[in-house]
C-alpha positions, 0 to 999 in steps of 0.5 A: 534812844534816851529815856526822856521824861514828859517834861523834857519832851514838852520843853523840847517840842514847845520851848519857852522864851526862845529868841533875842532881847534888844539891849539886854541887861545881861548876856551869857554865852557858853559852849561852841558849835564845834563841841556840839552844844552852844547856848546864849542866854539874855535877860532884862530886869524890871524897875525892882531888879527882878528878871522881867524877861529872859530869852535863849538861843541854843544849838544842841540836843533835846536835853540842851533845848529842854534845859534852857527852856526850863531854866528861863521859866524857873528864873522869871520873876527872880532877883539876880541873887535868887537866880544865882542859887539855881543849880544844875540839879535844880534844872534837872529836877524841874524836868523830872530828871535827865539821863546821866549822860545828858547832865552836861546840858543842865550844867551848860544852862547854869553856866550861861546864867552865871555868865549873863549875871557876870556880864551885867555886873562887870560888863565883861564877857569872860569869867575866867583867867587861864593863868589862874584857872588852867584848862584841863580838857583842851577838846572842850575847853574845860577848866580845873575850877569847873571840874572841882565845882561839879565834883563837889556840888554833885558828889562825883567820884569817877572820870565817867561822871565828869564826862557826863556833866561837862564832856571833859575827857569825852574826846581824845581822852588825854586828860582823863588821868589829870581829871582823876588826880583832881577827883582824888584831891576833892573831899566829898562831904554829905550834903546838908539836909534842907531845912523844912520851911515852917508853914505860914501861920495865916487865917483863911482870909489872909491866905485868900488875899495872898493868893489874889495878890500872887495871881495879880502880880506873878501870874496874870501879867504873863498870861495877858501878854499872850492874850490870856487871863485867869479868874480865881473861882474858889479857895477850899482849904489848900485847893485853889480853883481857877478858870482860864480866860481869853486865849488861855481858855480851852488852850491845849497847854492849859494844864501845863500852864496851870502846873508850871506857872499857877501852881508853882507861883502859889506854892512859892509865895503862899504855901507849898501845900497849895494845889490848883484845879480848874473849874469843872474838874472832877 
């Protein structure tokens, strides 16, 4: 049995944003039932060009469902430019990690998003030309560019790792020698360290106003859509005290909403030092 994190299990048992969008702005389809995994992702933009709604339908294992669910939560509210920067490693990290043998599920999510954005921009349903980008693994329809990209972005050096990330070489095995040749030609460089963002210099009053604005624009609309609401109770330095109202009050998933929605949005738009607690918590 795979060693799944609590987040993976939560998104598997309680997947978010499953379904279809009528007249989506972009739709991407990757994988195939014959390969064991298939994913369709679609999105709708608001008047400001941000992802207002995103849905998915998938056929696959727990990791595939969890990765798709996590991705839709991550990109909600993003511009397409911001969403394009989401990597398969970001999806895995959001879930607290995935088994190495299941990393292809996070890659599938990233590729479905790319396909949907490509569809929005061009109207095309395919992103590849076989003539320019030869198929290396016939069993799973994996192209050379995908192997090169995965090896470069994830610092993969063995055929087994490539199989874990995209299944190439995992069936008949005839392409393993060619995959190794591609790996031999890829130059691996150490990832550049991420630049630490300087904390925003703001007064406590400015911080409270920004917190209120973020809750009003990024959090409350999502809760109200499902009959819930949120109230800002207090701000104690970097601790934000809230109370859920409506359908969210007493909900068994409130602690997940607090962490993955409220706290995540406040850390994104206000400060990475923000922590969120509910009224009455010790």
